[in-house]
C-alpha atoms as a printed R data frame, in Angstrom:
    type eleno elety resid chain resno       x       y       z
1   ATOM     1    CA   MET     A     1 144.261 183.602  64.671
2   ATOM     2    CA   ASP     A     2 147.221 182.608  66.893
3   ATOM     3    CA   LEU     A     3 146.984 182.312  70.727
4   ATOM     4    CA   SER     A     4 148.309 185.794  71.592
5   ATOM     5    CA   GLU     A     5 145.793 187.356  69.195
6   ATOM     6    CA   PHE     A     6 142.972 185.304  70.616
7   ATOM     7    CA   ILE     A     7 143.961 186.357  74.166
8   ATOM     8    CA   PHE     A     8 143.884 190.096  73.229
9   ATOM     9    CA   LEU     A     9 140.557 189.793  71.475
10  ATOM    10    CA   ALA     A    10 138.994 187.787  74.342
11  ATOM    11    CA   ALA     A    11 140.240 190.000  77.081
12  ATOM    12    CA   SER     A    12 139.417 193.243  75.445
13  ATOM    13    CA   SER     A    13 136.101 192.184  74.399
14  ATOM    14    CA   LEU     A    14 135.072 190.929  77.688
15  ATOM    15    CA   PHE     A    15 136.423 194.001  79.613
16  ATOM    16    CA   VAL     A    16 134.674 196.400  77.233
17  ATOM    17    CA   ILE     A    17 131.230 194.571  77.515
18  ATOM    18    CA   VAL     A    18 131.521 193.953  81.321
19  ATOM    19    CA   ASP     A    19 132.647 197.608  81.649
20  ATOM    20    CA   PRO     A    20 133.242 197.867  85.374
21  ATOM    21    CA   ILE     A    21 134.298 201.503  85.231
22  ATOM    22    CA   ALA     A    22 130.841 202.612  83.919
23  ATOM    23    CA   THR     A    23 129.197 200.493  86.620
24  ATOM    24    CA   VAL     A    24 130.997 202.402  89.393
25  ATOM    25    CA   PRO     A    25 128.341 205.227  89.715
26  ATOM    26    CA   ALA     A    26 125.401 202.771  90.018
27  ATOM    27    CA   PHE     A    27 127.497 200.681  92.506
28  ATOM    28    CA   LEU     A    28 128.165 203.685  94.633
29  ATOM    29    CA   ALA     A    29 124.498 205.021  94.303
30  ATOM    30    CA   MET     A    30 123.137 201.650  95.493
31  ATOM    31    CA   THR     A    31 125.392 201.596  98.562
32  ATOM    32    CA   PRO     A    32 125.151 205.083 100.056
33  ATOM    33    CA   GLN     A    33 124.825 203.880 103.613
34  ATOM    34    CA   ASP     A    34 127.400 201.107 103.446
35  ATOM    35    CA   SER     A    35 130.949 201.341 104.950
36  ATOM    36    CA   THR     A    36 133.970 200.917 102.642
37  ATOM    37    CA   GLU     A    37 134.474 197.366 103.965
38  ATOM    38    CA   GLN     A    38 130.890 196.443 103.246
39  ATOM    39    CA   ARG     A    39 131.269 197.758  99.687
40  ATOM    40    CA   VAL     A    40 134.397 195.800  99.091
41  ATOM    41    CA   LYS     A    41 132.833 192.655 100.403
42  ATOM    42    CA   MET     A    42 129.782 193.229  98.029
43  ATOM    43    CA   ALA     A    43 132.073 193.917  95.096
44  ATOM    44    CA   ARG     A    44 134.252 190.787  95.814
45  ATOM    45    CA   LEU     A    45 131.019 188.439  95.927
46  ATOM    46    CA   ALA     A    46 129.533 190.115  92.804
47  ATOM    47    CA   CYS     A    47 132.743 189.513  90.688
48  ATOM    48    CA   LEU     A    48 132.848 185.958  91.861
49  ATOM    49    CA   VAL     A    49 129.185 185.304  91.091
50  ATOM    50    CA   ALA     A    50 129.522 187.029  87.738
51  ATOM    51    CA   ALA     A    51 132.577 185.105  86.654
52  ATOM    52    CA   GLY     A    52 130.869 181.859  87.719
53  ATOM    53    CA   VAL     A    53 127.868 182.721  85.531
54  ATOM    54    CA   LEU     A    54 130.042 183.462  82.506
55  ATOM    55    CA   LEU     A    55 132.155 180.462  82.917
56  ATOM    56    CA   VAL     A    56 129.027 178.177  83.064
57  ATOM    57    CA   PHE     A    57 127.327 179.716  80.096
58  ATOM    58    CA   THR     A    58 130.620 179.541  78.135
59  ATOM    59    CA   PHE     A    59 130.974 175.825  79.056
60  ATOM    60    CA   VAL     A    60 127.394 174.709  78.255
61  ATOM    61    CA   GLY     A    61 126.496 177.254  75.530
62  ATOM    62    CA   GLU     A    62 127.045 174.962  72.552
63  ATOM    63    CA   TRP     A    63 124.817 172.155  74.241
64  ATOM    64    CA   ILE     A    64 122.075 174.743  74.804
65  ATOM    65    CA   PHE     A    65 122.183 175.654  71.102
66  ATOM    66    CA   LYS     A    66 121.991 172.043  69.987
67  ATOM    67    CA   PHE     A    67 119.144 171.330  72.337
68  ATOM    68    CA   LEU     A    68 117.146 174.301  71.040
69  ATOM    69    CA   GLY     A    69 118.107 173.743  67.404
70  ATOM    70    CA   ILE     A    70 119.993 177.111  67.156
71  ATOM    71    CA   THR     A    71 122.900 177.434  64.630
72  ATOM    72    CA   ILE     A    72 126.090 179.193  65.541
73  ATOM    73    CA   PRO     A    73 125.733 181.742  62.584
74  ATOM    74    CA   ALA     A    74 122.210 182.659  63.881
75  ATOM    75    CA   PHE     A    75 123.425 183.155  67.393
76  ATOM    76    CA   GLN     A    76 126.294 185.260  65.992
77  ATOM    77    CA   LEU     A    77 123.890 187.447  64.048
78  ATOM    78    CA   ALA     A    78 121.582 187.923  67.096
79  ATOM    79    CA   GLY     A    79 124.624 188.534  69.450
80  ATOM    80    CA   SER     A    80 126.118 191.075  67.045
81  ATOM    81    CA   ILE     A    81 122.878 193.069  67.205
82  ATOM    82    CA   VAL     A    82 122.735 192.927  70.926
83  ATOM    83    CA   LEU     A    83 126.302 194.174  71.173
84  ATOM    84    CA   LEU     A    84 125.683 196.822  68.743
85  ATOM    85    CA   LEU     A    85 122.764 198.147  70.611
86  ATOM    86    CA   ILE     A    86 124.902 198.314  73.820
87  ATOM    87    CA   ALA     A    87 127.675 200.014  71.973
88  ATOM    88    CA   LEU     A    88 125.376 202.712  70.532
89  ATOM    89    CA   ASP     A    89 124.165 203.558  74.037
90  ATOM    90    CA   MET     A    90 127.810 203.764  75.256
91  ATOM    91    CA   LEU     A    91 128.727 205.998  72.419
92  ATOM    92    CA   ARG     A    92 126.111 208.379  73.824
93  ATOM    93    CA   ALA     A    93 127.848 207.886  77.224
94  ATOM    94    CA   ASN     A    94 124.828 206.057  78.630
95  ATOM    95    CA   ARG     A    95 124.516 202.670  80.280
96  ATOM    96    CA   SER     A    96 122.439 200.445  78.008
97  ATOM    97    CA   PRO     A    97 119.026 199.063  79.324
98  ATOM    98    CA   VAL     A    98 120.422 195.684  78.163
99  ATOM    99    CA   GLN     A    99 123.008 195.948  80.833
100 ATOM   100    CA   GLU     A   100 120.857 197.718  83.606
101 ATOM   101    CA   THR     A   101 117.651 199.571  83.913
102 ATOM   102    CA   HIS     A   102 116.721 202.352  86.196
103 ATOM   103    CA   GLU     A   103 114.260 200.033  88.003
104 ATOM   104    CA   GLU     A   104 117.146 197.627  88.796
105 ATOM   105    CA   VAL     A   105 119.301 200.401  90.177
106 ATOM   106    CA   ASP     A   106 116.371 201.745  92.177
107 ATOM   107    CA   ALA     A   107 115.646 198.199  93.520
108 ATOM   108    CA   GLY     A   108 119.243 197.716  94.306
109 ATOM   109    CA   ALA     A   109 119.298 201.019  96.349
110 ATOM   110    CA   ALA     A   110 116.504 199.493  98.573
111 ATOM   111    CA   LYS     A   111 118.291 196.265  99.224
112 ATOM   112    CA   GLU     A   112 120.724 195.597 102.003
113 ATOM   113    CA   ASP     A   113 123.054 193.511  99.781
114 ATOM   114    CA   ILE     A   114 123.285 194.111  96.042
115 ATOM   115    CA   ALA     A   115 126.121 191.746  95.386
116 ATOM   116    CA   ILE     A   116 124.250 188.965  93.551
117 ATOM   117    CA   THR     A   117 121.410 191.022  92.093
118 ATOM   118    CA   PRO     A   118 121.492 193.443  90.522
119 ATOM   119    CA   LEU     A   119 125.298 194.013  90.518
120 ATOM   120    CA   ALA     A   120 126.536 190.469  89.559
121 ATOM   121    CA   VAL     A   121 123.471 189.732  87.317
122 ATOM   122    CA   PRO     A   122 122.545 191.573  85.146
123 ATOM   123    CA   MET     A   123 125.037 194.549  85.495
124 ATOM   124    CA   LEU     A   124 128.158 192.646  85.267
125 ATOM   125    CA   ALA     A   125 127.173 189.268  83.776
126 ATOM   126    CA   GLY     A   126 124.206 190.319  81.647
127 ATOM   127    CA   PRO     A   127 123.019 189.225  78.159
128 ATOM   128    CA   GLY     A   128 125.685 191.220  76.369
129 ATOM   129    CA   ALA     A   129 128.567 189.594  78.492
130 ATOM   130    CA   ILE     A   130 127.082 186.089  78.166
131 ATOM   131    CA   THR     A   131 126.610 186.528  74.401
132 ATOM   132    CA   THR     A   132 130.268 187.786  73.965
133 ATOM   133    CA   ALA     A   133 131.683 184.814  75.984
134 ATOM   134    CA   ILE     A   134 129.745 182.174  74.045
135 ATOM   135    CA   LEU     A   135 130.777 183.769  70.700
136 ATOM   136    CA   LEU     A   136 134.405 183.871  71.739
137 ATOM   137    CA   LYS     A   137 134.076 180.098  72.812
138 ATOM   138    CA   ASN     A   138 132.932 179.399  69.222
139 ATOM   139    CA   GLN     A   139 135.873 181.178  67.768
140 ATOM   140    CA   ALA     A   140 138.417 179.487  69.917
141 ATOM   141    CA   GLN     A   141 140.570 176.998  68.121
142 ATOM   142    CA   GLY     A   142 141.947 174.117  70.109
143 ATOM   143    CA   VAL     A   143 142.323 173.435  73.839
144 ATOM   144    CA   ASP     A   144 144.770 176.217  74.433
145 ATOM   145    CA   GLN     A   145 142.589 178.966  73.124
146 ATOM   146    CA   LYS     A   146 139.511 177.602  75.031
147 ATOM   147    CA   ALA     A   147 141.605 177.466  78.202
148 ATOM   148    CA   ALA     A   148 142.881 181.025  77.538
149 ATOM   149    CA   LEU     A   149 139.185 182.193  77.251
150 ATOM   150    CA   TYR     A   150 138.306 180.834  80.711
151 ATOM   151    CA   LEU     A   151 141.368 182.459  82.080
152 ATOM   152    CA   CYS     A   152 140.449 185.757  80.492
153 ATOM   153    CA   ILE     A   153 137.114 185.576  82.128
154 ATOM   154    CA   VAL     A   154 138.706 185.130  85.495
155 ATOM   155    CA   VAL     A   155 141.211 187.916  84.860
156 ATOM   156    CA   VAL     A   156 138.658 190.424  83.644
157 ATOM   157    CA   PHE     A   157 136.632 189.921  86.951
158 ATOM   158    CA   VAL     A   158 139.777 190.111  88.995
159 ATOM   159    CA   VAL     A   159 140.441 193.573  87.386
160 ATOM   160    CA   SER     A   160 136.837 194.524  87.842
161 ATOM   161    CA   TYR     A   161 137.045 193.848  91.505
162 ATOM   162    CA   GLY     A   162 140.121 195.996  91.662
163 ATOM   163    CA   VAL     A   163 138.115 198.773  89.989
164 ATOM   164    CA   PHE     A   164 135.249 198.447  92.587
165 ATOM   165    CA   ARG     A   165 137.684 198.277  95.383
166 ATOM   166    CA   LEU     A   166 139.470 201.426  94.350
167 ATOM   167    CA   ALA     A   167 136.047 203.221  93.933
168 ATOM   168    CA   ALA     A   168 134.992 202.064  97.482
169 ATOM   169    CA   HIS     A   169 138.199 203.537  98.833
170 ATOM   170    CA   GLY     A   170 137.529 206.898  97.185
171 ATOM   171    CA   GLY     A   171 139.043 206.756  93.777
172 ATOM   172    CA   LYS     A   172 138.233 210.174  92.594
173 ATOM   173    CA   TRP     A   173 138.916 209.717  88.826
174 ATOM   174    CA   LEU     A   174 136.490 206.813  88.792
175 ATOM   175    CA   ARG     A   175 133.769 209.414  89.882
176 ATOM   176    CA   ASN     A   176 134.689 212.191  87.511
177 ATOM   177    CA   PRO     A   177 131.794 212.521  85.007
178 ATOM   178    CA   ILE     A   178 133.990 213.822  82.167
179 ATOM   179    CA   ALA     A   179 136.472 210.996  82.628
180 ATOM   180    CA   LEU     A   180 133.615 208.407  82.645
181 ATOM   181    CA   LYS     A   181 131.914 209.730  79.596
182 ATOM   182    CA   ILE     A   182 135.230 209.814  77.553
183 ATOM   183    CA   THR     A   183 136.040 206.160  78.706
184 ATOM   184    CA   THR     A   184 132.606 205.034  77.994
185 ATOM   185    CA   ARG     A   185 132.485 206.468  74.494
186 ATOM   186    CA   ILE     A   186 135.932 204.901  73.608
187 ATOM   187    CA   MET     A   187 134.752 201.484  74.908
188 ATOM   188    CA   GLY     A   188 131.465 201.930  73.011
189 ATOM   189    CA   LEU     A   189 133.471 202.527  69.689
190 ATOM   190    CA   LEU     A   190 135.555 199.350  70.317
191 ATOM   191    CA   LEU     A   191 132.458 197.313  71.177
192 ATOM   192    CA   ALA     A   192 130.808 198.577  67.960
193 ATOM   193    CA   ALA     A   193 133.845 197.348  65.965
194 ATOM   194    CA   ILE     A   194 133.704 193.917  67.830
195 ATOM   195    CA   ALA     A   195 129.985 193.636  67.112
196 ATOM   196    CA   MET     A   196 130.591 194.338  63.261
197 ATOM   197    CA   GLN     A   197 133.320 191.730  63.312
198 ATOM   198    CA   PHE     A   198 130.941 189.121  64.719
199 ATOM   199    CA   LEU     A   199 128.385 189.992  62.140
200 ATOM   200    CA   LEU     A   200 130.854 189.620  59.337
201 ATOM   201    CA   ASP     A   201 131.928 186.327  60.741
202 ATOM   202    CA   ALA     A   202 128.284 185.061  60.884
203 ATOM   203    CA   LEU     A   203 127.597 186.248  57.239
204 ATOM   204    CA   LYS     A   204 130.889 184.518  56.157
205 ATOM   205    CA   ALA     A   205 129.943 181.248  57.908
206 ATOM   206    CA   GLN     A   206 126.416 181.392  56.386
207 ATOM   207    CA   ARG     A   207 127.780 181.834  52.863
208 ATOM   208    CA   GLY     A   208 130.205 178.958  53.455
209 ATOM   209    CA   ALA     A   209 127.371 176.792  54.738
210 ATOM   210    CA   GLY     A   210 125.301 177.737  51.687
211 ATOM   211    CA   GLY     A   211 128.065 176.910  49.206
212 ATOM   212    CA   GLY     A   212 128.559 180.666  48.250
213 ATOM   213    CA   VAL     A   213 131.824 182.378  47.567
């Protein structure tokens, strides 16, 4: 996989799993009494924190695996299952409990500031996003692709901030239920394909380690 292909894979995978568009309704529901400026400030802090969380886990993920004795194929298999569960919920136009629960949304609505929790973690940088970032780091070949992955994480959250900022200023299409359902289902289909690719890569690596064809 050359650099341009890896960048496309990383950017699309991360954006689909972070899914800021589908997070907009929860974001607005949790900030009913806040002004536009307050919502924008929360969104900016949430995206900064979420980006930092993903960057840290991407950087130290391999060391965590070595410490716990977890092989990369095992993590790929587990990760593909997590992503597939999220994708199946998205295909039904629902936010997966892996990304957020009703309890977290309700708790967020009662908080004065939702930026760090639950918006940044776990809604944006949840288990699915962390898993995807670590799996992409494992697929990166060379310093250029690893650097591109870190850049993709930053870009995805810059775009996510733009989505939240637009919603805070009254972007009507981001609140349209039909548009949200269509977008969520399309992203769910893409995420399901990505999950299957991670699964196939894990099985291929396992066969190679076992000496199979």
